[in-house]
N, C-alpha and C positions, 0 to 999 in steps of 0.2 A: 504494500500500500504506500502511496506517496501523498504528500500533503503540501498544499500551497497556502501560506499564511500571509495575510495582509495586516499591517499594523499601523495605527496612528498613535504616536507617542509625543506628548508634551509639545515642544516646538517643532517637531517633525512628524511626518506621516509615513512611517516605515511600512513598506509592503513586503511581506515575507512569503516566499514560496518554498514550502518544506515538503519534499516528497518522502514519505515514511517507508516506502519500499526500501529494503535494505540497500538499494542501489542509487537512490536519488535524494538529494536534499538541497533545497534552493531558498534564496532570500531575495525578495523583490526590491524595487527602487524605493528611495525615500522622497517624500514630498513635504514641503513646509506646512506646518499647522501649529499655531501659537495659541496659548492662553495667557492670562496675566502673570503667570509664574515664569520662573527661569527654566534653564535646561534641565532635563531629567538626569537623575543620578545613574551612575554605571551599575549594572546588575552583576558584575563579575564578583566571584568569591575572592576574598582578600586573604593572602597568606600572611601569617604572623612573622615570617622570616624576611625582613626588609629593613633597609636603612631609612632614616628620616627623609621624607620627600619621595619615597619609592613605595609602590605597592605591587603585588603580583597575585594573579588569580588564574585558575585553570578550569575550563568547563569542556564538556563533551557535547558537540552539536554538529549536525549535518555530515556525519561520517568523519569528523575531525576532532582532535584534541587541540583546543585553542588556549594558549597561555598569553595573557595580556599583562605586560609590564608597564606600569604608570611611572613616569619619571618627571622631574621638574621641567623637562624640555618637550614632553609629549609622550606618545605611547609607542611601544614596540610589541607587535603581536607575532607569535610563532604558531604556525599551523603544522600539525603532525597527524598521521592517520590514527584513528581511534581503536585499532586492533593490534597494536604493537605487542610482540611476544618474543620469548627467548629464541635466539638464533636468527632473528629477522635482520634483513637489511632494509632500512627505511629512509625515506627522503621527505623533506618538508620545505616550507617557504617562510620568509620573514617579511612583515609589512611594517613600515614606519609611518606614523601619523604625527608629524611635528606640530607643536602648539605655536601660537603667535597671532598677533592682531594684524599683521601685514605680511605680504609675500616675502619681503626681505627678511623679516624676523623668522618666518617659517623655514626659509631656505637656510638661514644660519643654524637654526635648531636641528634641521635634518642633517646638516654636515656634522654636527656634534654627535647626534644619535648614531650616525654611521660608524663612529669610532668605538661604540660599545661592542661587547662580545657575548655570544650565547654559549654557555657550557651545558651540553646535553649529550648523553650517551658516551661519556668520558672523552668527548671531543669538543674543542673550542672552535666556534664559527664566528667570523666577523659579520656583524649586522649588515655591513655594506655589500656583502656578497648576495644577500637576499635568499640564499638557499642553504639547506642543511641536509647532510647525509651521514649516517653512522650505522655500525653493526652492533646489534645487541648480543652479548655473550650467551652461550647455551645455558649458563647459570648466572643470571643477572644479579649483581650485588645490590644491596639496599640503596646505596647512594646513586645508582644508575636511574632510579625512579624519581629523580628530581631534575629540574631545569633551572639554571641560574643565570642571572644577568650580571655581567662584569663591566665595571667602569674603572679605567686607570688601574688595572690589575687587582681590583678589589671587588668582592661580591657585594652587590647592593640589594638584590632581591632574589628570592628562591620560591619555587612552587613545586608541588608534587605532580607527577604525571603517571597515568596508569600503564603498566607494562605487565603482561601475563608472565608468570614464572615458568609456565609450561608452553612448549612449542604448539602452534596452531597449524592445522593442515590447510593447504591452499585448494580451492575448488579446481576441478578439471575442465570446467566450462566457463565461458564468459557470460555474464548477465548484465545487460545494458537497459537503461530506462528507455521507454518509448515516448517520454514527455519530460519537459523541463522548462526552465525560465531563463530568459536572456539576462546576462550580467550576474548570474548566480551560479552556485556550485552544482555539479553533477557527480554522483557516486557510481562507479562501475566496479563490479566484483568479478574476479577471475584469477587465473594463474599469472600474476605479475612477478617482476623481479625486484621491486622496491627501489629502483634506481631511475632517475630522470635521464633518459638517453636522447641525444639529438635526433635519432632516426625514429623514435616513437612519437605518437601523436594521437589526439582525439579531435576529430573534425566534425562540426555540427553545421549542416547547411552550407558546406564549403568554407567555413571559418574555423580556424584552429582554436581549440580550447586549451589555454595554458594550464599546466599541472600545478596543483596546490599541495598535494601530499600523496605518497605512494608507499604501500607495503607489499609483501608477497601475495596478498589476497585482494587488494583493491587499489584503485586510483580515484582521487577526487580532483576534478578539473573545474575551470571556470567557463561557463557558457557565454561566449562573446558574440554569438550569432545575432545580427541585428534584425533579421526577418522573423516574423511570427507565422504560425500555421504549420501544416504538414511539410516535412522535409526528411532528412535522414541523418544518422550519426554513424561515423566510421571510426573504428579503433584500429590503430597500428601499434602492436606491442611485440617487441623482440622477434620480428620476422613474421608475425601473424597479422592477418587483416580480417576484421569482422565488421559487417555493416548491417544496420537495422533501421526500420522506420522510426521517425522521431517527430513529436509535435512540440514546437517551441511556443511557450505561453508567456504572456505578459499581463500583469495586474496593475491597474492604475487606481489610486484613491485621490479624490480631489474634493475641495469644498470652497465655495466663493468667499466665505468668511474665514479669516485666519486668526481672529481674536474674538473670544467669547467672554462676555460678562454674564453675571447672574441674570437668568431669565431670557437671554438672547438666544437665537436659534440660527442654525445654518444647515444646509442640506448636503450630506455626504454622498458622493457619487462613487459607486464601485463599478469598475469596468474590467472584465476579463476578456482578453483578445487572443487570437490564435486558435479559435475553436471551429474553423471551417471543416465541414465533413465529420463533425463529432457524431459518434453513434452511441456511446455509452453515457449513462447518467453520471454526473459529477456532483457529489455533495458539497455544498457551500455552507460554511458555518461563520456567522458573525457574532462576535463576543465583545461586550463592553467591559474592559478590565479596570475601568476607573469610574465606578458607578456613583461615587460620592462627588465627582467633579462634573460629569456630564450625564445626560440621560439620552438613550437611543430609542427612537420610535419603533414600535413593534416588539419590544422586549430587549432585555440586556443580553440574552443568549438566543440566537435564532438559527435554526437548521433548515436550509433550503436545498432543493435538488435542481441542478441545472440539467435539463434534458435537451435533446436535439431540437425540439420544437421551440424552445426558449432562446435558441441562438439565432441572431440576426443573420441576414444574407452575407454580411461582411465578416462573419465569424466572430462576432462580439456578443457577450452577455452583459447586461447592465442591471444595476439595482440602486435605488436611492433610499436613504434613511435620514430622518431629521434628528439633529443633535441639539440638545437644549442645555445651556450652561447652568450649573447648580451653584458652583462656587469657584473661586480662583484656584488654579493649580494645574499640574501636568496631568494629561490623560492619555489613555491608550485604548485603541479599538483594534481587535484582531479579526482578520478574515481568513478562512481556511478552505481551500478547494482540494479535494482528495483525488489522486490519480493512482490507478492500480495496475496498469499494464507494464510488463517487462518483456524483454527479448533475450532468450538464452540460446547460445550456439556453441558448437564444438570449435576448437582451434582449426584454422583452415590451412595451416602450413607453417614451416619454420620451427625452430626450437622454442619451447615454452618453459619458463621457469616453474619448478614445482613449488612445494612449500618451503619453509625456511630450512636451509641446509646447515651443515656443520659450521661452527664459528670460524674454523680455519679457512673456509672458502671465502675469498674476497669477492666483492661485487664485480660483475662483468665490466670490462673496459670498453669504451667506444672504439669503433674502427678508426685507426689513425687516418687523419685527413691532411691533405696537402695544403699548406698556407696559400691563401688567395690575396693576402695583403700583409704589409709589414708596418710596424710603428716603433717609436722609441719612447722610453720613459725614464724617470728618475726615481730612485728609491725614496720612499716616504712622500711621494707627491702624486696627487690625482691628476690624470691627463684625460682630457676629452678626446674621444676617438671619432665618433660620428653621430649624427642625428638621423633617425629613421622615421618614416611616416608611421602613424599609429596603426594603420591597417596593414603595414608591412612587417613590423617588429613582432616577434614571438617571445624569445627569451635569449639571455646571454649567459654563457657558462665558461668558467676557467678550468683548464686542465691541470693546474698546479696551484698548490696552496700559497706559493710565493707571489702569485699574481691575483689580486682581488679585482672583481669587476662589479659594476652596478648599472642599473638603468633607472631613469627618472624622467618626469615630464620636462620637456624643454621649453624655455621661454619662447613664446611665439608659436608653440605647437610642435607635435612630434615627440618621439622618445629618444632621449640622449643617452648614449652608451659611453662610459668612461672606465679607465683602469688605473690600478694603483700597484706599483712595484714594492714588494716587501724585501726583496733581495736582488743582488745582481745576477744576471744570466739571461737566457732566452726562453721565453715561455709562450704558450698558445692559449688564446681564448676563442670561443665560437659564438657567433650571432646567428641564431636560427630565425628564418623569416617565414612568413605565411606562404610564400611561393618561391620557387627557384632554389638554387643551391645556397647553403649557408656561407657566411663570411667567416673564413678561418684566418685569424690574425696572429702573426708571429711578432711578439714584442721583445725588443732588446732592452733590458733594464740595466742602467748604468749607475 
């Protein structure tokens, strides 16, 4: 079963698509919605192990273990798979959310946050690299079940993460969702290898879905497909190609009034798009999670069924509800659409990684690539390499720990790629693009 959740929170209207089938989990776009109160508080669990000015909390959601570190300069979030177990090779990603009242201040804070280090799996990973990969021993020690943020060689915040002490078997078939939501995560289960490889990919409607986390049993990716409605999803994993039908869904919440005082009303509009050709019934649940702040017409919890006859010719389902202010404060309204279909297929060729292997087995290495470009760098200095179009860039990876790489939004648009030499020598990084061959860059560090 999969679930799509829409949410209006405080000064924002978060729309959340959460597919509860073990293979899909999605979160929709956010839209502004204000009351007379300030921003809502974070709902992350706080760890007691932190320095003054720092907090850490870990939660399991959407197929991920998400650890959020709060720092004086902003947030650092680490995404790992939620099924980590003894003997696994796992990979994850790091997201930086700098604080600041201006772009200049945010840029400065992001530069500082990039200097932090994540210690997890007995391996230290620079935040600037934006990716994490490590091997879990066959007998994980207790300290391995923690994740730590390090600043200037000192631990500033720590949180526990779940790791099974017993190995978990990998499935022998791939199970893909047949529905998901644009700009949110998709979970696919199957015999993976736990490593982000340049030649592996998930493509939705012709658009690459960047990897968020991977274990030997699943991968979680981001659905970046801009189109809605029926299309297809293609998985390329370690030489295997799987393709299934896919419905890309979008949920919009909107209201003409963004400020509500006591007794004032506004009409909330719920719109679900991408339903062209829908044959199954989709349950829609609306729930007011802030009943002391606003009142929702029709009841605070409503269960509705979207059937094919209720879908308009343009593939859209709409519903309106009146919201009435009761008192000042933050409020949240959740909408949930349930999706149940999945697609299960056998591997169609090429070697497939099984479950977690012996700890002595290293993760597979990418096929050596011939450099297509060269660059020069200086030790301890970030160098801008190139700016790519947003629809062109997929990800950047370094083949050596002595060369850090990062990507970030470029001033004026696009994705800027830069590198940082940590030692002298010649090292390689790869920029994978949505189409065409990757850019393989040989960097001479002096």
